[in-house]
C-alpha positions in Angstrom: 0.8 -4.5 -2.2 3.7 -3.3 -4.4 6.1 -4.8 -1.9 4.9 -8.3 -2.7 6.4 -7.9 -6.2 9.8 -7.3 -4.8 9.7 -9.5 -1.7 9.3 -13.2 -2.7 8.2 -14.1 0.9 5.0 -12.1 0.4 4.1 -13.9 -2.9 2.4 -16.7 -0.9 -0.7 -14.7 -0.6 -3.4 -16.1 -2.9 -5.4 -14.1 -5.4 -7.5 -17.1 -6.4 -9.3 -17.6 -3.0 -7.9 -21.1 -2.5 -5.6 -19.9 0.3 -6.6 -17.3 2.9 -5.3 -13.9 2.1 -3.5 -12.1 4.9 -5.5 -8.8 4.8 -3.6 -7.4 7.7 -0.4 -7.7 5.8 -2.0 -6.2 2.7 -3.4 -3.3 4.7 0.0 -2.7 6.4 1.8 -2.8 3.0 -0.6 -0.1 1.7 -0.2 2.0 4.9 -3.8 1.2 6.1 -4.8 0.0 9.5 -8.0 -0.7 11.3 -8.7 1.2 14.5 -12.0 -0.1 15.9 -14.6 0.4 13.2 -12.4 2.9 11.3 -10.0 2.4 8.4 -7.0 4.7 8.9 -4.5 5.9 6.3 -1.5 8.0 7.6 -3.2 8.6 10.9 -6.3 10.0 9.2 -9.7 8.1 9.3 -10.9 7.6 5.8 -14.4 8.3 7.0 -13.2 11.8 8.0 -11.9 12.4 4.5 -15.2 11.2 3.0 -17.1 13.5 5.3 -15.0 16.5 4.4 -14.6 16.1 0.6 -17.2 13.5 -0.3 -16.9 10.3 -2.3 -15.5 9.0 -4.4 -12.1 10.5 -3.7 -8.5 9.5 -3.8 -6.3 9.4 -0.7 -2.6 8.9 -0.8 -0.1 8.2 1.9 3.1 10.0 1.0 5.2 7.8 3.4 4.1 4.6 1.6 4.8 6.1 -1.8 8.3 7.1 -0.6 8.9 3.7 0.9 7.8 1.9 -2.3 9.8 4.2 -4.5 12.9 3.6 -2.3 12.4 -0.2 -2.5 12.0 -0.1 -6.3 15.0 2.3 -6.7 17.2 0.0 -4.6 16.0 -3.1 -6.5 17.1 -1.5 -9.8 20.2 0.1 -8.4 22.6 -2.0 -10.6 20.8 -0.9 -13.7 20.6 2.5 -15.3 17.0 3.6 -14.6 14.5 6.4 -14.0 11.4 5.8 -11.9 8.5 7.8 -13.3 4.9 8.2 -12.0 1.8 9.2 -13.9 
């Protein structure tokens, strides 16, 4: 998802519904994948998380956060910057 902001090739995905959205690419960008009937984040089924802690809940994939941070940091490398998260 965030990668589409930095990678112009990914901008062809429509948010208006006039062009089919590549959900597989969006899922992959967010670190999500479908395995059968399950939605998986970081090798953990989201249904398993929901069963253990209930819903609603937040689930983060640290590998995706690190990847997105690295991409943003590299994109801003020529500028003085500080990347913050809240």
